[in-house]
C-alpha positions, 0 to 999 in steps of 0.5 A: 311200748317197750324199746330195747336199748341202743346196746345189747349190753345196756338196758333201759329203765323200762326193762330194768323195772320188770320183776324177775318173775315177769314171764311165766317162763323167763326168756333171755337172749344170751350173747356169748363172745367167742373170740370176738364173734358174738353168738346169740342164743335163746335161754328159757328159764323156769325158776321154782325157788332156787331150782332152775330148769329150761332150755338154751336153744334146744339143749335142756338146762338145769341150774341153781339161783342163789340170790342174784347168782345164776349157775346153769348147765346146758347139755347138747344131744351129743352129750357136750355140756356148757356151763354158765355162771352169771349175776342177774341185775333185774333184766340183764345178766353178765358172767362167764361160760365154760364151753367145749373148744370149737376145734378140740371137743375134749378141751374147754374154753372160757368166754364172757357172756351177757344177756337181756331178758325179753319183756313180758307181753303187755296184752294177750290180744295183738297190738298195733305199735306206732314206731317213729324211727330216729336212726337207720341202718345201712347193713342187715346184721345181728349186732344192731340193737332192736328198736322195738320188741313185738310179739307174733300177731302184732302190727307195726306202723312206721315210715321209710326213707327213700333209697337216698336216705330222704324222708317225706319232707325232702330232708336227708335223714340217713346215708344213701344206699337203701337205709332200713328201719329196724330191727324189730325183735319178734319175741319167741322167734328162733332159728328154724322158724319162719317169719310171715310178714303181711303188708297191710298198708303201703301209702305214698307220703310225698308228691315225688319220686326219683329215678334214672334214665338208662339200662342196667349193665346186665342188659346191654348189648354192645350196641345198646351200651354205646347208645346209652353211654351218656345216660344214667341221669336223674329223672324226677317223677310227679306222684299224684296221690289222689289219682294214684298216678305217676308221670315224668316231671317236665316231660315233653315230646312223646312222653308229654302225656305219659302217665302210669298207675302207681303200685307202692312196694318195699324194695328191702325186707330182711331178717338178720343173717345167721351166726358166722356171717358178717353184716350184709350191705343193704344193697345185698340179698341172700336167703334172709331176704335183703334188697330183693326189689321184687315188685310183688312185695306190695300191700295185701301180700305176705312175705315169708323169711327164714329166721336165723337169729333169736328174735328174727330182727326184722328190717324194712325200707327202700320204698318204691312208688312203682317198679317194672320187672327187674328194676331195669333203669337201676333205680325204681320210682324211689320214694318214702312210704307210710307202712303197716306190717303184721308179723306172724311166726310159724314155729319149727318150719324152715324154708330155704328161700324167701317166699311171697304169697298173694291172694292168687299166687305162691312165689319163691325168690331165687337170688344169686350171682347169675341168672342161672343160679337165681333160677335154680334157687327159685326152682328149688324153693318152689319144689320145697313149698309144694312138698311141704305145704301140699303133701307132694313127693318129689316126683309129684311136685316136679309134675305140678311145676312142669305144667304150672310154673311161671318165671319172672325176673325180679331184680337185675339192678343189684349185685345179685340177680333175682328170679321168681317162680310162681304158681297160680293158687287155682291150679293147687285147689285140688291138692291136699294141705299138709300140716305146717303149711305156710300158705293162707 
């Protein structure tokens, strides 16, 4: 397997050893420093002798390669031109660019840029990559170096920490606050694409989980707030991995014989947010996913996320052994998990909200500052899915929703509220399938 280095500007010996013609069409990730803000773009180069052609994102590129010096120009559809002059040293490039000023298109501005070359795929067939994390991220961001380069169709086998940063052996490995594994760079993923992450396996890897008693603030009436003022206390749960059951440790009284089947899920699943956005805390959510805490993110289901950066930069973490709708006690059954996910790429297919697909349902997730905002976003996302994937116009999509949609509360414990809109697939069987649909 090939690891991207600990900095976007430094490359490992494995990458540096690759010849310039390692890809049929070389793909590079260009990082341009725009007054202290890094803009990432995908550069594809087809080199024939000294002549260079290709694209920078969607803009056509022409240029010349003289030895290791590459000069190229990208021309946008509006006629604006971007000049780059860089030196290639094996799998990295550095140089200067001359671009239109962001406030005055008739003026020019100079910017430094660097780039790294995406390695070629080792084998045509999809691969299973085993990745053992050595550090973790407490933000979703585009500036953290990828830990692994994978390709559409590939799977990753790894393991997560619990929300407090504790591993399967009970050892603290990272700061609390939902530390994430990743990001994983998905070769070929570009803004405007959709990443499909199928959760092939989620397995408990320790015999306990941590939770709390109490109720989240959004659900408290004045009376409940008074009666629960002393709550918020840690509760340890025993996990019977053989029987697949959970019970409160040392429970007595009415809970003495209480136990419940586990249903492992990922609380965190995200791609990096787009250009112009700061790093988001791993406690936050948005259209890139995040700390969704949606209990449908389970084994056998597929999550769809809108790609916003080259390579998508996929993060995952925050394992739960079980969670009721909304995560009403602030913590679910927080634990570490063994995880296997498979990643596919839907090119040139953009979605507005995170989507989840099970064998029996399609689901869209709205995440906002209030339940009203979340409800609107979930509804908008479902209308988009029906129109994109089932060839419905707006009138027809609203009719289907009117007789078939179900709503559930996904998350109440974070800074955002999550609401899920769901439709049973059995209702949709008689509808035509449109080209480019994200459903199975």
